[in-house]
N, C-alpha and C positions, 0 to 999 in steps of 0.2 A: 510373697516377699519380693521386694524390689531389689534389683541388682545395684550394688554400690561400687564405684570405681575404687581400686586399691589406692591406698595412700600410706605414707609412713606413719601417720597417726593411727590408722587401723592396724597396721602391722605391729606397731608398738603395743597396742592393747592386746592383740592376739599373743604376742610373745610374752607379755607380762602374765596373761592368764595361763599360758603353758608353764611358765616358771612356777606360778602358784600351785598348779596341779602337780607338778613334779615334786614339789616340797611338801605339800599339805593334803593331797587327795587321800581320802580314807581307803579308796580302792587301789590296790597295788597295780592293777592293770592300767589305770589312768596315769599313775606316776611313771610307769615304764613307757607308755606311749608318748607322754609329754616329753620325757627325756630323749626318746628316739627322734621325735620331730625336731627338738632343739639341737640335738647332736648331729642330725643330718642323715642317718640311714633310712628314715621314714619320712615321706612327705605328709603334709597336713591332709591332703586329699586322701592318701592311703590310710591314714589314721582314722579319718571320719568314715571311710568305707569298711573298716575292719569290724568283723562281727564281735570281737572281744571289746572293742571300744564302744560299739553300739549298745551292747548289753550293759556295760559299766556306766554309761552316761544316761541311759534310758530313764532312771528315776528322776534325775534332775531336769531332763527335758520335759517329762510328764508334769512335774510340779510347776515348771515355768509355763507350760501350755495351759494348765488350770488357772494359774494366776492371770495370765494374759486374757483368757476367755472371760474371766470375771471383771475385767476392766471395761469401762465405757470408752467410747470413741475419743472423748476429750482426754482421758487419762493416757490412752495409747499414743495419741499425738504428742502429748507433753513428754512422755518417755522417749519417743523418737527424737524430738527436738533436743532434749538434754543429751542424748547419746551423740547426736550430730555435733553439738556444741563442744563436747569433749574431744571428738575427733578433730574438729577444726582447730581447737587450741593446741593439740599435739602437732598437727600439721604446721601451724604458725610457728611453734617453738622450734621445729626442725627446719623451717624455711623451705619446705618441699611439698606443698600441696600439689597433688596431681602426680607426683613421682612416688616411687615405691622401691623398697629393697627387693621386691619381687618382680621388678621390671624385667622384661624379657621372658616372662612366663614361668620362672622357677616357683616351686611350691614350698621349698624349705624356708622356714622362718629365719630371716637373716642370711639366707644362702640362696642367691639368685639362680 
């Protein structure tokens, strides 16, 4: 997996995903962890490293891995280009490509 620079577009996607998990995740552990990251007491890095989170998210990660493995190289490239286009659009909308709400090394979504 390649390293992508942080941007407000990426931050926005992560924050929206966390809000969706907080409201709609079937697993209460995911709702709690998303709320903790959004609320500030837990960093995204800490949440990802948490055994409870890993156990709760494993089925979705496994399903994605299977889907990705079944894709041919062209389909993988198309998916990557579509995702990058969404991030660029969000960056353009905020006028902040290359900057980030995480500038300065903070790990909290929306909390540098």
